[in-house]
GUZAKOL-150272 format. One line per field, with one value per residue: x, y, z of N, C-alpha, C, O in turn; residue in three letters. Coordinates in steps of 0.02 Angstrom, whole numbers. Layout:
# GUZAKOL-150272
neast <- X	...
nnorth <- Y	...
nup <- Z	...
caeast <- X	...
canorth <- Y	...
caup <- Z	...
ceast <- X	...
cnorth <- Y	...
cup <- Z	...
oeast <- X	...
onorth <- Y	...
oup <- Z	...
residu <- ALA	...
***
This chain:
# GUZAKOL-150272
neast <- 46	16	36	-37	-7	-68	-38	-64	-86	-203	-301	-349	-474	-536	-553	-673	-762	-688	-679	-804	-803	-688	-717	-827	-764	-680	-775	-833	-721	-694	-808	-806	-680	-646	-572	-507	-505	-424	-433	-336	-258	-129	-108	-84	-94	-3	45	-90	-118	-167	-106	-154	-188	-224	-249	-224	-226	-156	-178	-191	-66	-116	-206	-159	-173	-311	-357	-312	-384	-515	-503	-485	-615	-688	-660	-561	-452	-469	-486	-374	-210	-84	0	-66	24	94	144	216	220	281	264	397	487	458	575	681
nnorth <- -59	115	291	423	584	730	881	1052	1217	1345	1478	1617	1671	1559	1464	1447	1389	1277	1195	1118	1034	957	895	819	731	666	603	520	431	383	305	211	150	125	216	347	500	656	835	974	1132	1260	1379	1512	1619	1650	1779	1783	1648	1491	1345	1181	1019	854	709	533	403	240	172	67	14	38	146	289	301	277	385	494	480	500	634	700	673	748	874	970	1041	1171	1253	1252	1309	1271	1105	958	883	730	630	485	393	277	174	173	28	-47	-28	-160
nup <- 3	-34	3	-75	-127	-193	-268	-308	-392	-356	-418	-318	-354	-415	-317	-239	-341	-376	-261	-232	-341	-323	-201	-237	-330	-242	-158	-246	-278	-155	-123	-231	-213	-87	-5	104	76	91	91	81	113	96	226	183	44	-105	-212	-262	-276	-214	-128	-145	-79	-106	-16	-14	79	103	-24	-170	-290	-414	-405	-425	-569	-587	-514	-590	-708	-652	-614	-737	-791	-697	-737	-689	-734	-792	-687	-614	-588	-682	-676	-601	-476	-424	-286	-213	-63	50	199	325	369	534	673	726
caeast <- -1	55	-1	-35	-13	-73	-36	-73	-101	-270	-304	-396	-539	-566	-558	-744	-785	-653	-690	-857	-780	-635	-751	-864	-719	-656	-830	-839	-669	-700	-862	-784	-614	-636	-517	-527	-468	-422	-420	-297	-222	-83	-145	-74	-89	53	31	-154	-125	-167	-83	-201	-161	-266	-214	-260	-183	-169	-207	-153	-24	-157	-244	-143	-200	-384	-373	-298	-447	-569	-488	-502	-687	-714	-642	-530	-396	-483	-486	-307	-152	-28	-19	-73	87	77	202	198	257	267	287	460	477	479	637	677
canorth <- 1	174	350	468	657	766	950	1098	1287	1368	1550	1637	1682	1500	1417	1429	1345	1208	1153	1066	983	912	857	771	683	627	564	465	381	350	257	160	116	117	259	401	555	721	898	1024	1192	1301	1431	1575	1621	1694	1808	1763	1576	1450	1276	1132	952	798	650	470	358	172	148	20	45	55	201	346	303	285	459	538	473	533	705	719	670	802	935	1016	1072	1239	1291	1240	1347	1227	1035	919	844	674	599	427	379	215	179	142	-30	-33	-49	-222
caup <- -5	-37	16	-133	-113	-257	-250	-366	-377	-371	-410	-267	-387	-433	-259	-224	-389	-381	-202	-238	-391	-288	-150	-274	-355	-184	-135	-293	-276	-90	-134	-276	-200	-12	20	146	51	131	53	122	79	134	255	154	-31	-131	-278	-284	-284	-157	-142	-122	-75	-96	16	-18	116	100	-84	-207	-344	-476	-386	-459	-632	-581	-492	-645	-751	-621	-614	-805	-795	-654	-772	-643	-764	-807	-623	-583	-621	-691	-672	-536	-462	-378	-251	-180	-8	87	272	337	411	603	694	761
ceast <- 45	6	14	-46	-12	-80	-38	-90	-173	-274	-362	-465	-574	-576	-630	-777	-753	-674	-747	-839	-734	-673	-797	-823	-697	-714	-837	-786	-674	-755	-840	-722	-596	-578	-549	-486	-473	-410	-392	-275	-174	-124	-140	-74	-29	36	-36	-165	-119	-134	-126	-165	-216	-223	-255	-215	-205	-203	-162	-111	-58	-197	-226	-171	-275	-395	-360	-359	-504	-563	-505	-577	-720	-698	-615	-478	-413	-480	-421	-254	-91	-47	-34	-12	72	146	175	245	234	294	354	445	495	546	633	705
cnorth <- 61	232	398	539	692	842	993	1168	1302	1443	1565	1643	1617	1449	1394	1381	1278	1165	1099	1014	933	869	804	714	636	581	503	410	347	296	198	119	112	154	317	461	614	774	947	1080	1225	1357	1497	1568	1668	1715	1786	1691	1538	1380	1226	1063	903	741	588	416	283	148	99	53	63	120	265	359	311	357	503	536	505	605	731	723	730	871	990	1058	1151	1285	1285	1280	1300	1154	1012	879	789	648	541	418	312	221	149	78	-13	-59	-115	-217
cup <- -2	-11	-42	-111	-181	-241	-315	-342	-396	-366	-361	-298	-407	-379	-247	-276	-391	-318	-207	-289	-360	-242	-181	-300	-298	-157	-180	-283	-207	-94	-178	-252	-126	16	66	127	99	81	97	78	126	164	221	78	-47	-200	-307	-302	-222	-177	-106	-126	-63	-68	13	16	103	39	-120	-265	-408	-463	-422	-530	-635	-559	-548	-694	-720	-620	-688	-816	-756	-684	-724	-675	-775	-745	-583	-623	-625	-682	-602	-530	-410	-352	-211	-119	22	158	278	379	484	624	729	832
oeast <- 100	-54	72	-95	35	-125	-16	-105	-200	-253	-414	-513	-635	-604	-647	-815	-786	-685	-737	-859	-741	-662	-804	-843	-696	-700	-845	-803	-660	-743	-855	-716	-540	-540	-609	-436	-518	-377	-422	-273	-178	-171	-186	-54	-11	15	-41	-214	-74	-136	-133	-121	-253	-168	-313	-172	-264	-250	-104	-122	-30	-222	-271	-190	-301	-442	-398	-382	-542	-614	-537	-601	-770	-721	-642	-460	-367	-472	-415	-255	-53	-107	-16	4	42	196	121	305	175	336	370	398	539	571	581	705
onorth <- 61	221	410	551	686	862	971	1180	1277	1471	1532	1620	1616	1396	1335	1337	1228	1105	1042	956	872	809	749	656	575	525	446	351	287	241	141	60	98	129	331	474	620	760	963	1076	1218	1381	1538	1516	1715	1674	1771	1672	1548	1361	1227	1051	909	727	588	387	268	108	89	111	99	147	297	414	346	389	552	589	538	639	784	771	757	921	1046	1110	1191	1346	1309	1282	1292	1140	1044	843	803	643	544	433	294	262	102	76	29	-107	-127	-267
oup <- 24	-4	-58	-75	-221	-203	-368	-284	-446	-315	-361	-266	-415	-392	-245	-256	-406	-325	-188	-283	-371	-244	-153	-294	-305	-136	-158	-281	-201	-67	-162	-268	-107	57	64	159	141	31	149	17	187	133	228	52	-10	-242	-367	-335	-181	-236	-45	-167	-14	-92	33	-16	93	43	-102	-284	-450	-513	-449	-549	-678	-585	-554	-716	-756	-625	-694	-846	-778	-658	-719	-646	-766	-751	-526	-684	-577	-680	-552	-576	-358	-388	-180	-124	19	175	240	418	497	596	761	868
residu <- MET	ILE	ASP	LEU	TYR	VAL	TYR	TYR	LYS	VAL	ARG	ASP	ALA	ASP	ALA	ALA	GLY	LEU	ALA	PRO	ARG	VAL	ARG	ALA	LEU	GLN	ALA	ASP	VAL	ALA	ALA	ARG	HIS	ALA	VAL	ARG	PRO	GLN	LEU	LYS	ARG	ARG	PRO	GLU	ALA	ARG	ASP	GLY	LEU	GLN	THR	TRP	MET	GLU	VAL	TYR	PRO	GLY	VAL	GLY	ALA	ASP	PHE	PRO	ALA	LEU	LEU	ASP	ASP	ALA	ALA	ARG	ARG	ALA	ASP	LEU	ALA	GLY	LEU	ILE	ASP	GLY	PRO	ARG	ARG	ALA	GLU	LEU	PHE	THR	ASP	LEU	PRO	PRO	CYS	ALA
***
């Protein structure tokens, strides 16, 4: 299992329109793939841009491609400034 972090920039003017789309996308993937997504943002904006982060803990290796497809269907691109960037993390093994 992996934890998937997806981050991107959002113009202040587009934040109110984007939030319901991202929440609907997350509700859909949560129902279909039994994940517990989170939506976060940095507390401050810079130059009229917010940084948002979607977090998907404990997903399978195939989940990033499924999420990319869902994001395209949700038509998020027009409300995001630049690309959605994804990072994968795994747990460190416990010390013996």
